[in-house]
N, CA, C and O atoms as a Tripos MOL2 file, in Angstrom:
@<TRIPOS>MOLECULE
protein
  300   299    75     0     0
PROTEIN
NO_CHARGES

@<TRIPOS>ATOM
      1 N         142.7290  -84.1850  117.2330 N.3       1 MET1
      2 CA        143.3070  -83.3540  118.2630 C.3       1 MET1
      3 C         142.4690  -83.5290  119.5240 C.2       1 MET1
      4 O         141.2480  -83.6730  119.4690 O.2       1 MET1
      5 N         143.1570  -83.5120  120.6540 N.am      2 TRP2
      6 CA        142.4890  -83.6550  121.9420 C.3       2 TRP2
      7 C         142.6690  -82.3770  122.7490 C.2       2 TRP2
      8 O         143.6650  -81.6680  122.6060 O.2       2 TRP2
      9 N         141.6940  -82.0990  123.5910 N.am      3 LEU3
     10 CA        141.6750  -80.8700  124.3790 C.3       3 LEU3
     11 C         141.3840  -81.1830  125.8420 C.2       3 LEU3
     12 O         140.4980  -81.9740  126.1650 O.2       3 LEU3
     13 N         142.1570  -80.5370  126.7200 N.am      4 PHE4
     14 CA        141.8810  -80.5530  128.1520 C.3       4 PHE4
     15 C         141.7190  -79.0990  128.5830 C.2       4 PHE4
     16 O         142.6430  -78.2960  128.4490 O.2       4 PHE4
     17 N         140.5510  -78.7710  129.0970 N.am      5 ARG5
     18 CA        140.2750  -77.4140  129.5780 C.3       5 ARG5
     19 C         140.7540  -77.3290  131.0300 C.2       5 ARG5
     20 O         140.0040  -77.5830  131.9730 O.2       5 ARG5
     21 N         141.9990  -76.9700  131.1690 N.am      6 SER6
     22 CA        142.6350  -76.9480  132.4900 C.3       6 SER6
     23 C         142.3980  -75.6040  133.1760 C.2       6 SER6
     24 O         141.9440  -74.6540  132.5390 O.2       6 SER6
     25 N         142.7020  -75.5190  134.4670 N.am      7 PRO7
     26 CA        142.5310  -74.2410  135.1710 C.3       7 PRO7
     27 C         143.4760  -73.1480  134.6590 C.2       7 PRO7
     28 O         143.2320  -71.9690  134.9140 O.2       7 PRO7
     29 N         144.5310  -73.5030  133.9530 N.am      8 ILE8
     30 CA        145.4460  -72.4860  133.4170 C.3       8 ILE8
     31 C         145.1210  -72.1410  131.9650 C.2       8 ILE8
     32 O         145.7170  -71.2230  131.4000 O.2       8 ILE8
     33 N         144.1850  -72.8640  131.3610 N.am      9 GLY9
     34 CA        143.8130  -72.6350  129.9670 C.3       9 GLY9
     35 C         143.7380  -73.9400  129.2010 C.2       9 GLY9
     36 O         143.8730  -75.0220  129.7730 O.2       9 GLY9
     37 N         143.5230  -73.8290  127.9060 N.am     10 LYS10
     38 CA        143.3600  -75.0160  127.0650 C.3      10 LYS10
     39 C         144.7100  -75.6520  126.7570 C.2      10 LYS10
     40 O         145.6400  -74.9820  126.3080 O.2      10 LYS10
     41 N         144.8010  -76.9630  127.0060 N.am     11 ILE11
     42 CA        145.9830  -77.7490  126.6740 C.3      11 ILE11
     43 C         145.5690  -78.7240  125.5800 C.2      11 ILE11
     44 O         144.5460  -79.3980  125.6960 O.2      11 ILE11
     45 N         146.3650  -78.7970  124.5190 N.am     12 TYR12
     46 CA        146.0430  -79.6330  123.3640 C.3      12 TYR12
     47 C         147.0910  -80.7130  123.1510 C.2      12 TYR12
     48 O         148.2690  -80.5250  123.4530 O.2      12 TYR12
     49 N         146.6470  -81.8380  122.6300 N.am     13 ILE13
     50 CA        147.5210  -82.8550  122.0620 C.3      13 ILE13
     51 C         147.1280  -82.9450  120.5940 C.2      13 ILE13
     52 O         145.9780  -83.2380  120.2630 O.2      13 ILE13
     53 N         148.0870  -82.6920  119.7250 N.am     14 LYS14
     54 CA        147.7990  -82.5640  118.3020 C.3      14 LYS14
     55 C         148.7900  -83.3750  117.4830 C.2      14 LYS14
     56 O         149.9780  -83.4320  117.8030 O.2      14 LYS14
     57 N         148.2890  -84.0070  116.4140 N.am     15 LYS15
     58 CA        149.1790  -84.7070  115.4870 C.3      15 LYS15
     59 C         149.9300  -83.6680  114.6650 C.2      15 LYS15
     60 O         149.3290  -82.7520  114.1030 O.2      15 LYS15
     61 N         151.2380  -83.8170  114.6010 N.am     16 LEU16
     62 CA        152.0870  -82.8660  113.8930 C.3      16 LEU16
     63 C         152.3610  -83.3300  112.4720 C.2      16 LEU16
     64 O         152.0770  -84.4730  112.1130 O.2      16 LEU16
     65 N         152.9060  -82.4470  111.6800 N.am     17 SER17
     66 CA        153.2280  -82.7910  110.2850 C.3      17 SER17
     67 C         154.2990  -83.8760  110.2000 C.2      17 SER17
     68 O         154.4470  -84.5200  109.1610 O.2      17 SER17
     69 N         155.0390  -84.0800  111.2770 N.am     18 THR18
     70 CA        156.0760  -85.1200  111.3370 C.3      18 THR18
     71 C         155.4920  -86.4940  111.6650 C.2      18 THR18
     72 O         156.2240  -87.4770  111.7790 O.2      18 THR18
     73 N         154.1530  -86.5540  111.8180 N.am     19 HIS19
     74 CA        153.4130  -87.7630  112.2000 C.3      19 HIS19
     75 C         153.6410  -88.1510  113.6520 C.2      19 HIS19
     76 O         153.2590  -89.2440  114.0710 O.2      19 HIS19
     77 N         154.2580  -87.2680  114.4200 N.am     20 LYS20
     78 CA        154.3560  -87.4400  115.8710 C.3      20 LYS20
     79 C         153.2560  -86.5880  116.4970 C.2      20 LYS20
     80 O         152.4950  -85.9350  115.7830 O.2      20 LYS20
     81 N         153.1690  -86.5920  117.8120 N.am     21 PHE21
     82 CA        152.1530  -85.8370  118.5260 C.3      21 PHE21
     83 C         152.8280  -84.7900  119.4020 C.2      21 PHE21
     84 O         153.8830  -85.0310  119.9890 O.2      21 PHE21
     85 N         152.1970  -83.6270  119.4780 N.am     22 GLY22
     86 CA        152.7460  -82.5400  120.2690 C.3      22 GLY22
     87 C         151.7940  -82.0980  121.3540 C.2      22 GLY22
     88 O         150.5740  -82.1560  121.1970 O.2      22 GLY22
     89 N         152.3690  -81.6540  122.4630 N.am     23 LEU23
     90 CA        151.6120  -81.0840  123.5770 C.3      23 LEU23
     91 C         151.7340  -79.5700  123.4760 C.2      23 LEU23
     92 O         152.8320  -79.0180  123.5450 O.2      23 LEU23
     93 N         150.5980  -78.9080  123.3130 N.am     24 LEU24
     94 CA        150.6010  -77.4630  123.1040 C.3      24 LEU24
     95 C         149.8010  -76.7420  124.1880 C.2      24 LEU24
     96 O         148.7060  -77.1590  124.5660 O.2      24 LEU24
     97 N         150.3820  -75.6560  124.6680 N.am     25 PHE25
     98 CA        149.6950  -74.7680  125.6010 C.3      25 PHE25
     99 C         150.1920  -73.3550  125.3340 C.2      25 PHE25
    100 O         151.3960  -73.1180  125.2390 O.2      25 PHE25
    101 N         149.2570  -72.4210  125.2140 N.am     26 ASP26
    102 CA        149.5930  -71.0050  125.0480 C.3      26 ASP26
    103 C         150.5020  -70.7870  123.8330 C.2      26 ASP26
    104 O         151.4770  -70.0380  123.8980 O.2      26 ASP26
    105 N         150.1660  -71.4510  122.7350 N.am     27 ASP27
    106 CA        150.9070  -71.3480  121.4680 C.3      27 ASP27
    107 C         152.3580  -71.8220  121.5560 C.2      27 ASP27
    108 O         153.1870  -71.4470  120.7270 O.2      27 ASP27
    109 N         152.6610  -72.6420  122.5570 N.am     28 THR28
    110 CA        154.0070  -73.1940  122.7130 C.3      28 THR28
    111 C         153.9340  -74.7170  122.6470 C.2      28 THR28
    112 O         153.0790  -75.3370  123.2780 O.2      28 THR28
    113 N         154.8330  -75.3030  121.8820 N.am     29 LEU29
    114 CA        154.9550  -76.7600  121.8050 C.3      29 LEU29
    115 C         155.8700  -77.2020  122.9410 C.2      29 LEU29
    116 O         157.0690  -76.9240  122.9220 O.2      29 LEU29
    117 N         155.3030  -77.8910  123.9330 N.am     30 TRP30
    118 CA        156.0470  -78.2500  125.1310 C.3      30 TRP30
    119 C         156.6920  -79.6220  125.0610 C.2      30 TRP30
    120 O         157.7030  -79.8600  125.7200 O.2      30 TRP30
    121 N         156.1320  -80.5220  124.2800 N.am     31 ASP31
    122 CA        156.6600  -81.8870  124.2380 C.3      31 ASP31
    123 C         156.2260  -82.5340  122.9350 C.2      31 ASP31
    124 O         155.1800  -82.1950  122.3840 O.2      31 ASP31
    125 N         157.0300  -83.4640  122.4460 N.am     32 VAL32
    126 CA        156.7250  -84.2230  121.2290 C.3      32 VAL32
    127 C         156.9580  -85.6880  121.5280 C.2      32 VAL32
    128 O         157.9280  -86.0520  122.1920 O.2      32 VAL32
    129 N         156.0510  -86.5370  121.0270 N.am     33 CYS33
    130 CA        156.1250  -87.9670  121.3360 C.3      33 CYS33
    131 C         155.4510  -88.7600  120.2190 C.2      33 CYS33
    132 O         154.6210  -88.2240  119.4840 O.2      33 CYS33
    133 N         155.8080  -90.0320  120.0940 N.am     34 ASN34
    134 CA        155.1760  -90.9090  119.1140 C.3      34 ASN34
    135 C         153.7740  -91.3460  119.5250 C.2      34 ASN34
    136 O         152.9780  -91.7510  118.6780 O.2      34 ASN34
    137 N         153.4670  -91.2660  120.8150 N.am     35 ASP35
    138 CA        152.2150  -91.8030  121.3490 C.3      35 ASP35
    139 C         151.4680  -90.7220  122.1350 C.2      35 ASP35
    140 O         151.9870  -90.2330  123.1390 O.2      35 ASP35
    141 N         150.2670  -90.3380  121.7040 N.am     36 PRO36
    142 CA        149.5290  -89.2930  122.4160 C.3      36 PRO36
    143 C         149.1390  -89.6980  123.8380 C.2      36 PRO36
    144 O         148.9320  -88.8370  124.6940 O.2      36 PRO36
    145 N         149.0410  -90.9920  124.0910 N.am     37 HIS37
    146 CA        148.6990  -91.4680  125.4410 C.3      37 HIS37
    147 C         149.7870  -91.0930  126.4450 C.2      37 HIS37
    148 O         149.4970  -90.7910  127.6030 O.2      37 HIS37
    149 N         151.0290  -91.1150  125.9960 N.am     38 ILE38
    150 CA        152.1470  -90.7430  126.8800 C.3      38 ILE38
    151 C         152.0570  -89.2610  127.2300 C.2      38 ILE38
    152 O         152.2990  -88.8780  128.3750 O.2      38 ILE38
    153 N         151.7120  -88.4290  126.2510 N.am     39 LEU39
    154 CA        151.5680  -86.9980  126.5240 C.3      39 LEU39
    155 C         150.4410  -86.7390  127.5180 C.2      39 LEU39
    156 O         150.5860  -85.9150  128.4200 O.2      39 LEU39
    157 N         149.3210  -87.4370  127.3570 N.am     40 ALA40
    158 CA        148.2070  -87.2860  128.3000 C.3      40 ALA40
    159 C         148.6280  -87.7130  129.6990 C.2      40 ALA40
    160 O         148.2430  -87.0790  130.6820 O.2      40 ALA40
    161 N         149.4090  -88.7740  129.7980 N.am     41 ASP41
    162 CA        149.9020  -89.2300  131.0960 C.3      41 ASP41
    163 C         150.8470  -88.1900  131.7050 C.2      41 ASP41
    164 O         150.8180  -87.9560  132.9130 O.2      41 ASP41
    165 N         151.6780  -87.5710  130.8750 N.am     42 ASN42
    166 CA        152.5760  -86.5260  131.3700 C.3      42 ASN42
    167 C         151.7940  -85.3440  131.9370 C.2      42 ASN42
    168 O         152.2040  -84.7480  132.9340 O.2      42 ASN42
    169 N         150.6690  -85.0050  131.3050 N.am     43 VAL43
    170 CA        149.8190  -83.9410  131.8290 C.3      43 VAL43
    171 C         149.2540  -84.3670  133.1830 C.2      43 VAL43
    172 O         149.2870  -83.5960  134.1410 O.2      43 VAL43
    173 N         148.7440  -85.5740  133.2620 N.am     44 TYR44
    174 CA        148.1850  -86.0760  134.5210 C.3      44 TYR44
    175 C         149.2360  -86.0740  135.6390 C.2      44 TYR44
    176 O         148.9450  -85.7060  136.7770 O.2      44 TYR44
    177 N         150.4490  -86.4870  135.2990 N.am     45 MET45
    178 CA        151.5310  -86.5700  136.2930 C.3      45 MET45
    179 C         152.2200  -85.2240  136.5300 C.2      45 MET45
    180 O         153.0940  -85.1140  137.3890 O.2      45 MET45
    181 N         151.8260  -84.2120  135.7720 N.am     46 GLN46
    182 CA        152.3900  -82.8650  135.8560 C.3      46 GLN46
    183 C         153.9030  -82.8700  135.6330 C.2      46 GLN46
    184 O         154.6710  -82.2930  136.4020 O.2      46 GLN46
    185 N         154.2980  -83.5390  134.5590 N.am     47 CYS47
    186 CA        155.7160  -83.5600  134.1560 C.3      47 CYS47
    187 C         155.8110  -83.2600  132.6620 C.2      47 CYS47
    188 O         156.3010  -84.0750  131.8810 O.2      47 CYS47
    189 N         155.3280  -82.0660  132.2770 N.am     48 THR48
    190 CA        155.2470  -81.6840  130.8770 C.3      48 THR48
    191 C         156.3930  -80.7840  130.4240 C.2      48 THR48
    192 O         156.6550  -80.6670  129.2270 O.2      48 THR48
    193 N         157.0670  -80.1550  131.3650 N.am     49 GLY49
    194 CA        158.0530  -79.1360  131.0220 C.3      49 GLY49
    195 C         157.4670  -77.7400  131.0490 C.2      49 GLY49
    196 O         158.2050  -76.7550  131.0130 O.2      49 GLY49
    197 N         156.1450  -77.6420  131.1110 N.am     50 CYS50
    198 CA        155.4490  -76.3510  131.2100 C.3      50 CYS50
    199 C         155.2850  -76.0240  132.6940 C.2      50 CYS50
    200 O         154.4360  -76.6020  133.3730 O.2      50 CYS50
    201 N         156.0870  -75.1120  133.1820 N.am     51 THR51
    202 CA        156.0930  -74.7950  134.6140 C.3      51 THR51
    203 C         154.7200  -74.3730  135.1160 C.2      51 THR51
    204 O         154.3210  -74.7400  136.2210 O.2      51 THR51
    205 N         154.0030  -73.6090  134.3170 N.am     52 GLU52
    206 CA        152.6870  -73.1370  134.7470 C.3      52 GLU52
    207 C         151.7530  -74.3040  135.0660 C.2      52 GLU52
    208 O         150.9900  -74.2430  136.0300 O.2      52 GLU52
    209 N         151.8120  -75.3750  134.2530 N.am     53 TRP53
    210 CA        150.9830  -76.5520  134.5280 C.3      53 TRP53
    211 C         151.6220  -77.4490  135.5840 C.2      53 TRP53
    212 O         150.9480  -77.9080  136.5070 O.2      53 TRP53
    213 N         152.8990  -77.6930  135.4490 N.am     54 ASP54
    214 CA        153.5710  -78.6480  136.3420 C.3      54 ASP54
    215 C         153.5260  -78.2160  137.8060 C.2      54 ASP54
    216 O         153.6100  -79.0590  138.6990 O.2      54 ASP54
    217 N         153.3940  -76.9130  138.0620 N.am     55 THR55
    218 CA        153.3490  -76.4170  139.4400 C.3      55 THR55
    219 C         151.9380  -76.0030  139.8770 C.2      55 THR55
    220 O         151.7500  -75.5130  140.9900 O.2      55 THR55
    221 N         150.9610  -76.2010  139.0060 N.am     56 CYS56
    222 CA        149.5750  -75.8520  139.3190 C.3      56 CYS56
    223 C         149.0270  -76.7750  140.4140 C.2      56 CYS56
    224 O         149.2280  -77.9890  140.3670 O.2      56 CYS56
    225 N         148.3460  -76.2020  141.3790 N.am     57 ASN57
    226 CA        147.7270  -77.0100  142.4300 C.3      57 ASN57
    227 C         146.4730  -77.6690  141.8580 C.2      57 ASN57
    228 O         145.4740  -76.9920  141.6150 O.2      57 ASN57
    229 N         146.5190  -78.9630  141.6450 N.am     58 THR58
    230 CA        145.3920  -79.6820  141.0430 C.3      58 THR58
    231 C         144.5480  -80.4280  142.0780 C.2      58 THR58
    232 O         143.6460  -81.1840  141.7170 O.2      58 THR58
    233 N         144.8350  -80.2200  143.3390 N.am     59 LEU59
    234 CA        144.0640  -80.8700  144.4020 C.3      59 LEU59
    235 C         142.5910  -80.5140  144.2650 C.2      59 LEU59
    236 O         142.2280  -79.3370  144.2630 O.2      59 LEU59
    237 N         141.7500  -81.5240  144.1530 N.am     60 GLY60
    238 CA        140.3180  -81.3260  144.0260 C.3      60 GLY60
    239 C         139.8460  -81.0410  142.6060 C.2      60 GLY60
    240 O         138.6510  -80.8530  142.3780 O.2      60 GLY60
    241 N         140.7710  -81.0070  141.6500 N.am     61 LEU61
    242 CA        140.3870  -80.7670  140.2560 C.3      61 LEU61
    243 C         140.1830  -82.0790  139.5300 C.2      61 LEU61
    244 O         140.7580  -83.1010  139.9040 O.2      61 LEU61
    245 N         139.3760  -82.0530  138.5070 N.am     62 ASP62
    246 CA        139.0920  -83.2360  137.7070 C.3      62 ASP62
    247 C         140.0740  -83.3070  136.5340 C.2      62 ASP62
    248 O         139.7190  -83.0050  135.3940 O.2      62 ASP62
    249 N         141.3100  -83.7100  136.8310 N.am     63 VAL63
    250 CA        142.3450  -83.8360  135.8000 C.3      63 VAL63
    251 C         142.1990  -85.2120  135.1450 C.2      63 VAL63
    252 O         142.1570  -86.2240  135.8450 O.2      63 VAL63
    253 N         142.1210  -85.2640  133.8050 N.am     64 PRO64
    254 CA        141.9510  -86.5670  133.1460 C.3      64 PRO64
    255 C         143.1170  -87.5020  133.4260 C.2      64 PRO64
    256 O         144.2810  -87.1090  133.3430 O.2      64 PRO64
    257 N         142.7900  -88.7390  133.7560 N.am     65 THR65
    258 CA        143.8210  -89.7150  134.0850 C.3      65 THR65
    259 C         144.4070  -90.3930  132.8570 C.2      65 THR65
    260 O         145.4810  -90.9890  132.9320 O.2      65 THR65
    261 N         143.7080  -90.3090  131.7180 N.am     66 ASP66
    262 CA        144.2420  -90.8540  130.4660 C.3      66 ASP66
    263 C         143.5690  -90.1540  129.2790 C.2      66 ASP66
    264 O         142.6320  -89.3760  129.4570 O.2      66 ASP66
    265 N         144.0490  -90.4360  128.0930 N.am     67 LEU67
    266 CA        143.6050  -89.7470  126.8820 C.3      67 LEU67
    267 C         142.1130  -89.9310  126.6030 C.2      67 LEU67
    268 O         141.4900  -89.0590  125.9970 O.2      67 LEU67
    269 N         141.5410  -91.0340  127.0280 N.am     68 SER68
    270 CA        140.1200  -91.2690  126.7730 C.3      68 SER68
    271 C         139.2290  -90.2460  127.4750 C.2      68 SER68
    272 O         138.0640  -90.0920  127.1100 O.2      68 SER68
    273 N         139.7550  -89.5550  128.4650 N.am     69 GLN69
    274 CA        138.9820  -88.5630  129.1940 C.3      69 GLN69
    275 C         139.1780  -87.1500  128.6470 C.2      69 GLN69
    276 O         138.5720  -86.1990  129.1410 O.2      69 GLN69
    277 N         140.0250  -87.0150  127.6250 N.am     70 TRP70
    278 CA        140.2060  -85.7280  126.9680 C.3      70 TRP70
    279 C         139.0780  -85.5350  125.9540 C.2      70 TRP70
    280 O         138.4880  -86.5060  125.4810 O.2      70 TRP70
    281 N         138.7880  -84.2900  125.6290 N.am     71 GLU71
    282 CA        137.7750  -83.9480  124.6320 C.3      71 GLU71
    283 C         138.3850  -84.0750  123.2350 C.2      71 GLU71
    284 O         139.4070  -83.4520  122.9470 O.2      71 GLU71
    285 N         137.7760  -84.8640  122.3820 N.am     72 LEU72
    286 CA        138.2300  -85.0120  121.0020 C.3      72 LEU72
    287 C         137.6450  -83.8640  120.1850 C.2      72 LEU72
    288 O         136.4290  -83.6770  120.1560 O.2      72 LEU72
    289 N         138.5140  -83.0880  119.5160 N.am     73 THR73
    290 CA        138.0650  -81.9200  118.7650 C.3      73 THR73
    291 C         138.5940  -81.9710  117.3340 C.2      73 THR73
    292 O         139.4570  -82.7820  116.9990 O.2      73 THR73
    293 N         138.0570  -81.0900  116.5060 N.am     74 GLN74
    294 CA        138.5470  -80.9620  115.1260 C.3      74 GLN74
    295 C         139.8080  -80.1200  115.1390 C.2      74 GLN74
    296 O         139.9490  -79.2150  115.9620 O.2      74 GLN74
    297 N         140.7220  -80.4130  114.2330 N.am     75 SER75
    298 CA        141.9660  -79.6310  114.1680 C.3      75 SER75
    299 C         141.7660  -78.3210  113.4600 C.2      75 SER75
    300 O         142.7120  -77.5450  113.3200 O.2      75 SER75
@<TRIPOS>BOND
     1     1     2 1
     2     2     3 1
     3     3     4 2
     4     3     5 am
     5     5     6 1
     6     6     7 1
     7     7     8 2
     8     7     9 am
     9     9    10 1
    10    10    11 1
    11    11    12 2
    12    11    13 am
    13    13    14 1
    14    14    15 1
    15    15    16 2
    16    15    17 am
    17    17    18 1
    18    18    19 1
    19    19    20 2
    20    19    21 am
    21    21    22 1
    22    22    23 1
    23    23    24 2
    24    23    25 am
    25    25    26 1
    26    26    27 1
    27    27    28 2
    28    27    29 am
    29    29    30 1
    30    30    31 1
    31    31    32 2
    32    31    33 am
    33    33    34 1
    34    34    35 1
    35    35    36 2
    36    35    37 am
    37    37    38 1
    38    38    39 1
    39    39    40 2
    40    39    41 am
    41    41    42 1
    42    42    43 1
    43    43    44 2
    44    43    45 am
    45    45    46 1
    46    46    47 1
    47    47    48 2
    48    47    49 am
    49    49    50 1
    50    50    51 1
    51    51    52 2
    52    51    53 am
    53    53    54 1
    54    54    55 1
    55    55    56 2
    56    55    57 am
    57    57    58 1
    58    58    59 1
    59    59    60 2
    60    59    61 am
    61    61    62 1
    62    62    63 1
    63    63    64 2
    64    63    65 am
    65    65    66 1
    66    66    67 1
    67    67    68 2
    68    67    69 am
    69    69    70 1
    70    70    71 1
    71    71    72 2
    72    71    73 am
    73    73    74 1
    74    74    75 1
    75    75    76 2
    76    75    77 am
    77    77    78 1
    78    78    79 1
    79    79    80 2
    80    79    81 am
    81    81    82 1
    82    82    83 1
    83    83    84 2
    84    83    85 am
    85    85    86 1
    86    86    87 1
    87    87    88 2
    88    87    89 am
    89    89    90 1
    90    90    91 1
    91    91    92 2
    92    91    93 am
    93    93    94 1
    94    94    95 1
    95    95    96 2
    96    95    97 am
    97    97    98 1
    98    98    99 1
    99    99   100 2
   100    99   101 am
   101   101   102 1
   102   102   103 1
   103   103   104 2
   104   103   105 am
   105   105   106 1
   106   106   107 1
   107   107   108 2
   108   107   109 am
   109   109   110 1
   110   110   111 1
   111   111   112 2
   112   111   113 am
   113   113   114 1
   114   114   115 1
   115   115   116 2
   116   115   117 am
   117   117   118 1
   118   118   119 1
   119   119   120 2
   120   119   121 am
   121   121   122 1
   122   122   123 1
   123   123   124 2
   124   123   125 am
   125   125   126 1
   126   126   127 1
   127   127   128 2
   128   127   129 am
   129   129   130 1
   130   130   131 1
   131   131   132 2
   132   131   133 am
   133   133   134 1
   134   134   135 1
   135   135   136 2
   136   135   137 am
   137   137   138 1
   138   138   139 1
   139   139   140 2
   140   139   141 am
   141   141   142 1
   142   142   143 1
   143   143   144 2
   144   143   145 am
   145   145   146 1
   146   146   147 1
   147   147   148 2
   148   147   149 am
   149   149   150 1
   150   150   151 1
   151   151   152 2
   152   151   153 am
   153   153   154 1
   154   154   155 1
   155   155   156 2
   156   155   157 am
   157   157   158 1
   158   158   159 1
   159   159   160 2
   160   159   161 am
   161   161   162 1
   162   162   163 1
   163   163   164 2
   164   163   165 am
   165   165   166 1
   166   166   167 1
   167   167   168 2
   168   167   169 am
   169   169   170 1
   170   170   171 1
   171   171   172 2
   172   171   173 am
   173   173   174 1
   174   174   175 1
   175   175   176 2
   176   175   177 am
   177   177   178 1
   178   178   179 1
   179   179   180 2
   180   179   181 am
   181   181   182 1
   182   182   183 1
   183   183   184 2
   184   183   185 am
   185   185   186 1
   186   186   187 1
   187   187   188 2
   188   187   189 am
   189   189   190 1
   190   190   191 1
   191   191   192 2
   192   191   193 am
   193   193   194 1
   194   194   195 1
   195   195   196 2
   196   195   197 am
   197   197   198 1
   198   198   199 1
   199   199   200 2
   200   199   201 am
   201   201   202 1
   202   202   203 1
   203   203   204 2
   204   203   205 am
   205   205   206 1
   206   206   207 1
   207   207   208 2
   208   207   209 am
   209   209   210 1
   210   210   211 1
   211   211   212 2
   212   211   213 am
   213   213   214 1
   214   214   215 1
   215   215   216 2
   216   215   217 am
   217   217   218 1
   218   218   219 1
   219   219   220 2
   220   219   221 am
   221   221   222 1
   222   222   223 1
   223   223   224 2
   224   223   225 am
   225   225   226 1
   226   226   227 1
   227   227   228 2
   228   227   229 am
   229   229   230 1
   230   230   231 1
   231   231   232 2
   232   231   233 am
   233   233   234 1
   234   234   235 1
   235   235   236 2
   236   235   237 am
   237   237   238 1
   238   238   239 1
   239   239   240 2
   240   239   241 am
   241   241   242 1
   242   242   243 1
   243   243   244 2
   244   243   245 am
   245   245   246 1
   246   246   247 1
   247   247   248 2
   248   247   249 am
   249   249   250 1
   250   250   251 1
   251   251   252 2
   252   251   253 am
   253   253   254 1
   254   254   255 1
   255   255   256 2
   256   255   257 am
   257   257   258 1
   258   258   259 1
   259   259   260 2
   260   259   261 am
   261   261   262 1
   262   262   263 1
   263   263   264 2
   264   263   265 am
   265   265   266 1
   266   266   267 1
   267   267   268 2
   268   267   269 am
   269   269   270 1
   270   270   271 1
   271   271   272 2
   272   271   273 am
   273   273   274 1
   274   274   275 1
   275   275   276 2
   276   275   277 am
   277   277   278 1
   278   278   279 1
   279   279   280 2
   280   279   281 am
   281   281   282 1
   282   282   283 1
   283   283   284 2
   284   283   285 am
   285   285   286 1
   286   286   287 1
   287   287   288 2
   288   287   289 am
   289   289   290 1
   290   290   291 1
   291   291   292 2
   292   291   293 am
   293   293   294 1
   294   294   295 1
   295   295   296 2
   296   295   297 am
   297   297   298 1
   298   298   299 1
   299   299   300 2
@<TRIPOS>SUBSTRUCTURE
     1 MET1         2 RESIDUE 1 A MET
     2 TRP2         6 RESIDUE 1 A TRP
     3 LEU3        10 RESIDUE 1 A LEU
     4 PHE4        14 RESIDUE 1 A PHE
     5 ARG5        18 RESIDUE 1 A ARG
     6 SER6        22 RESIDUE 1 A SER
     7 PRO7        26 RESIDUE 1 A PRO
     8 ILE8        30 RESIDUE 1 A ILE
     9 GLY9        34 RESIDUE 1 A GLY
    10 LYS10       38 RESIDUE 1 A LYS
    11 ILE11       42 RESIDUE 1 A ILE
    12 TYR12       46 RESIDUE 1 A TYR
    13 ILE13       50 RESIDUE 1 A ILE
    14 LYS14       54 RESIDUE 1 A LYS
    15 LYS15       58 RESIDUE 1 A LYS
    16 LEU16       62 RESIDUE 1 A LEU
    17 SER17       66 RESIDUE 1 A SER
    18 THR18       70 RESIDUE 1 A THR
    19 HIS19       74 RESIDUE 1 A HIS
    20 LYS20       78 RESIDUE 1 A LYS
    21 PHE21       82 RESIDUE 1 A PHE
    22 GLY22       86 RESIDUE 1 A GLY
    23 LEU23       90 RESIDUE 1 A LEU
    24 LEU24       94 RESIDUE 1 A LEU
    25 PHE25       98 RESIDUE 1 A PHE
    26 ASP26      102 RESIDUE 1 A ASP
    27 ASP27      106 RESIDUE 1 A ASP
    28 THR28      110 RESIDUE 1 A THR
    29 LEU29      114 RESIDUE 1 A LEU
    30 TRP30      118 RESIDUE 1 A TRP
    31 ASP31      122 RESIDUE 1 A ASP
    32 VAL32      126 RESIDUE 1 A VAL
    33 CYS33      130 RESIDUE 1 A CYS
    34 ASN34      134 RESIDUE 1 A ASN
    35 ASP35      138 RESIDUE 1 A ASP
    36 PRO36      142 RESIDUE 1 A PRO
    37 HIS37      146 RESIDUE 1 A HIS
    38 ILE38      150 RESIDUE 1 A ILE
    39 LEU39      154 RESIDUE 1 A LEU
    40 ALA40      158 RESIDUE 1 A ALA
    41 ASP41      162 RESIDUE 1 A ASP
    42 ASN42      166 RESIDUE 1 A ASN
    43 VAL43      170 RESIDUE 1 A VAL
    44 TYR44      174 RESIDUE 1 A TYR
    45 MET45      178 RESIDUE 1 A MET
    46 GLN46      182 RESIDUE 1 A GLN
    47 CYS47      186 RESIDUE 1 A CYS
    48 THR48      190 RESIDUE 1 A THR
    49 GLY49      194 RESIDUE 1 A GLY
    50 CYS50      198 RESIDUE 1 A CYS
    51 THR51      202 RESIDUE 1 A THR
    52 GLU52      206 RESIDUE 1 A GLU
    53 TRP53      210 RESIDUE 1 A TRP
    54 ASP54      214 RESIDUE 1 A ASP
    55 THR55      218 RESIDUE 1 A THR
    56 CYS56      222 RESIDUE 1 A CYS
    57 ASN57      226 RESIDUE 1 A ASN
    58 THR58      230 RESIDUE 1 A THR
    59 LEU59      234 RESIDUE 1 A LEU
    60 GLY60      238 RESIDUE 1 A GLY
    61 LEU61      242 RESIDUE 1 A LEU
    62 ASP62      246 RESIDUE 1 A ASP
    63 VAL63      250 RESIDUE 1 A VAL
    64 PRO64      254 RESIDUE 1 A PRO
    65 THR65      258 RESIDUE 1 A THR
    66 ASP66      262 RESIDUE 1 A ASP
    67 LEU67      266 RESIDUE 1 A LEU
    68 SER68      270 RESIDUE 1 A SER
    69 GLN69      274 RESIDUE 1 A GLN
    70 TRP70      278 RESIDUE 1 A TRP
    71 GLU71      282 RESIDUE 1 A GLU
    72 LEU72      286 RESIDUE 1 A LEU
    73 THR73      290 RESIDUE 1 A THR
    74 GLN74      294 RESIDUE 1 A GLN
    75 SER75      298 RESIDUE 1 A SER
């Protein structure tokens, strides 16, 4: 599982029981994909479907540009 400590709270990318990956924020599954790198890119591009993140002003923030910059955590 990967973690991004964003200004709106913790955003996770987690492997699901379906063997796909999910984007989770605030106990809500916002997106599902076969590739966690795509989900990380969606977070960077602010096109996740989560309005709170997608409309957050990230100017001057250190938003990870790819999955390698996310924190790897235990599930």
